C-alpha positions in Angstrom: 101.6 55.7 -121.4 100.6 58.6 -119.4 103.2 61.4 -118.8 104.8 61.9 -115.4 104.6 65.0 -113.6 107.7 67.1 -113.5 108.3 67.0 -109.9 107.0 63.4 -108.9 109.7 61.1 -107.8 109.9 57.7 -110.1 108.7 55.1 -108.7 111.7 52.6 -110.0 115.5 52.9 -110.0 117.6 52.3 -112.7 117.9 48.2 -111.6 113.8 48.3 -111.9 113.4 47.8 -108.2 110.7 49.7 -106.5 111.2 51.9 -104.0 109.1 52.6 -101.0 105.9 54.2 -101.7 104.8 57.4 -99.7 101.6 59.0 -98.7 101.9 61.2 -101.6 102.1 58.5 -104.1 98.9 57.1 -102.9 96.9 60.4 -103.2 98.5 60.7 -106.7 97.7 57.1 -107.5 95.1 56.8 -110.6 92.7 53.6 -110.9 93.6 51.2 -113.7 89.5 52.3 -115.0 90.5 56.0 -115.2 93.6 55.3 -117.6 93.1 55.8 -121.5 91.5 52.4 -123.2 94.4 52.1 -125.5 96.8 52.4 -122.0 94.6 49.6 -120.4 94.9 47.2 -123.1 98.6 47.6 -123.4 99.5 46.8 -119.6 97.0 44.1 -120.2 98.8 42.6 -122.8 102.2 42.4 -121.2 101.0 41.0 -117.6 100.3 37.9 -118.8 102.6 35.0 -118.3 103.6 32.4 -120.9 103.2 28.8 -120.6 105.3 27.4 -117.8 108.7 25.8 -118.8 108.4 22.9 -116.9 105.6 20.4 -116.3 103.6 21.6 -113.3 104.3 19.5 -110.3 101.5 17.4 -108.1 100.8 18.8 -104.7 100.6 15.2 -102.5 99.9 15.1 -98.5 102.7 12.3 -97.3 103.5 11.4 -93.6 106.6 11.1 -93.0 108.7 10.2 -89.6 109.3 13.2 -87.2 113.1 12.7 -87.5 112.6 12.6 -91.5 110.8 15.8 -92.1 113.0 17.6 -89.8 116.2 16.4 -91.4 114.8 17.5 -95.0 113.9 20.7 -93.5 116.7 21.1 -91.7 118.5 21.3 -95.3 117.2 24.4 -96.0 115.1 26.5 -98.9 114.5 24.1 -101.9 114.0 21.1 -99.5 111.2 19.7 -101.0 112.9 20.1 -105.0 115.9 18.1 -103.5 113.1 15.3 -102.1 111.9 15.1 -105.2 115.2 14.6 -106.9 116.2 11.9 -104.5 113.2 10.1 -105.2 113.3 10.4 -109.0 116.6 9.1 -108.5 115.4 5.9 -106.8 112.6 5.5 -109.1 114.8 5.8 -112.0 117.0 2.5 -110.5 114.4 -0.6 -111.1 117.1 -2.8 -109.2 116.4 -1.1 -106.3 112.6 -1.2 -106.5 112.7 -4.5 -107.8 114.7 -5.7 -104.7 112.6 -3.3 -102.2 115.5 -1.5 -101.0 
């Protein structure tokens, strides 16, 4: 990749966290199209994501009682995943499903 200017501050720290960018960074930025062909190919090859590890979930719309929706959201981040797990658990028990519990 292109060499860094000697007086230029690194954009990331040792942990890979990007620092706050400055006006000088914006002025010195190079458009992707101005990069050498080999560098563009390299960057394009590493930006692709691999296949998802789990099957994709299906977005649906469901009507819930206000108190149920509020209670789910009140459990914090991840409430949709937890609701999904509870529904999956309920569906896995054929006795409950047959009796309509």
